[in-house]
C-alpha positions in Angstrom: 26.9 -27.0 25.0 28.3 -23.5 24.2 25.4 -20.9 24.1 24.7 -18.7 20.9 26.5 -16.0 21.3 23.9 -14.0 19.4 21.2 -14.6 21.8 20.6 -10.8 22.9 20.9 -9.8 19.3 18.1 -12.2 18.6 16.2 -10.9 21.4 16.4 -7.4 20.6 15.5 -8.2 16.8 12.3 -10.1 18.2 11.4 -7.0 20.3 12.0 -4.8 17.1 9.9 -7.5 15.1 6.9 -7.1 17.7 7.0 -3.2 17.7 6.8 -3.3 14.1 3.9 -5.5 14.0 2.5 -3.3 16.3 3.0 -0.3 14.6 1.4 -2.0 11.8 -1.5 -2.7 13.2 -2.0 0.9 14.5 -1.8 2.2 10.8 -4.2 -0.1 9.5 -6.4 0.4 12.4 -6.0 4.3 11.4 -6.8 3.8 7.7 -9.9 1.6 8.7 -11.2 4.8 10.6 -10.6 7.1 8.3 -12.5 5.0 5.4 -15.1 4.3 7.8 -15.4 8.1 8.7 -15.4 8.6 4.5 -18.2 6.1 4.2 -20.4 8.2 7.0 -19.8 11.4 5.3 -20.6 10.1 1.6 -23.9 8.5 3.4 -24.6 12.0 5.0 -23.8 13.4 1.2 -26.2 11.2 -0.3 -29.2 12.1 2.4 -28.4 15.6 1.6 -28.9 14.9 -2.2 -32.1 13.7 -1.4 -33.3 16.3 0.3 -32.6 18.6 -2.3 -34.3 16.5 -4.8 -37.4 16.7 -2.5 -36.8 20.4 -2.1 -36.4 21.1 -5.6 -39.7 18.8 -6.4 -41.9 20.9 -4.1 -44.2 23.6 -5.2 -42.9 26.4 -3.2 -39.5 25.7 -3.2 -37.6 27.1 0.1 -35.0 29.0 -1.0 -32.8 29.5 2.1 -33.3 25.8 3.0 -32.0 25.0 -0.2 -29.4 27.3 -0.1 -28.3 25.9 3.2 -28.2 22.4 2.3 -26.4 23.4 -1.0 -23.9 25.2 1.1 -23.4 22.1 3.5 -23.1 19.9 0.5 -20.0 22.1 -0.7 -18.4 21.4 2.7 -19.3 17.6 2.5 -17.3 17.6 -0.6 -14.5 19.1 0.7 -14.3 17.0 3.5 -14.5 13.8 1.2 -11.5 15.2 -0.8 -9.6 15.9 2.4 -10.2 12.3 3.4 -9.3 10.9 0.1 -6.0 12.3 0.7 -5.7 11.1 4.3 -6.6 7.7 3.4 -3.7 8.0 0.5 -1.2 9.0 2.9 -2.5 6.5 5.4 -2.4 3.6 2.8 1.5 5.1 2.0 2.3 4.5 5.9 0.6 1.1 6.0 3.0 0.2 3.1 5.9 1.8 4.6 5.0 -0.3 8.1 4.6 -3.7 5.8 8.2 -2.9 4.4 9.6 -2.6 7.6 7.8 -5.7 9.3 9.2 -7.7 6.3 12.6 -6.5 6.9 12.6 -7.1 10.6 10.9 -10.4 10.0 14.3 -11.2 7.6 16.5 -9.9 10.2 15.1 -12.4 12.7 14.7 -15.2 10.5 18.7 -14.5 9.4 19.7 -14.8 13.0 17.3 -17.9 13.9 18.9 -19.9 10.8 22.4 -18.9 12.3 21.5 -20.2 15.5 20.0 -23.2 14.3 23.3 -23.7 12.2 25.5 -23.0 15.6 23.1 -25.5 17.2 23.5 -28.2 14.6 27.2 -27.6 15.0 27.5 -27.9 18.4 25.4 -31.2 18.4 28.0 -32.7 16.0 31.1 -31.9 17.9 29.3 -33.1 21.0 28.2 -36.5 19.0 31.9 -36.8 17.5 33.3 -36.1 21.4 31.2 -38.9 22.8 32.0 -41.2 19.9 35.9 -40.8 20.4 35.4 -41.2 24.3 33.4 -44.3 23.7 35.9 -45.8 21.4 38.6 -44.5 23.8 37.0 -46.4 26.7 36.3 -49.7 24.8 39.8 -49.7 23.3 41.1 -49.3 26.9 38.9 -52.3 28.0 39.7 -54.4 25.2 43.5 -53.5 24.8 45.6 -56.8 25.2 49.0 -56.3 26.6 
């Protein structure tokens, strides 16, 4: 049976698909890390807000401590906004990586379909040749001169 002429191309496409799959996994991990970092910052912000509430309810207000906490709260708010932007960018990268993986998978499947068609064609030709050879052998053995 003849070898599929595009085997090397199929192997290359499979390799590219694997690379795209790995790239998608990395971008998903990056996105999860950013989301986890944002959640940590938001928890820290919540704790800081609770501390500010306690300081405000105290009878003798510690103005410098309150000012420090408010300044830190402002920095946390900015960090949350920056993280939101980074998360949005990461999600765009994830979507791009997904689309690239889908395209790579389609290319592999198209070549696999061609290979299956090639194999079926080769099997048909081989079966037809075998049938013809058997028919010729039978005719030669049963021919009356």
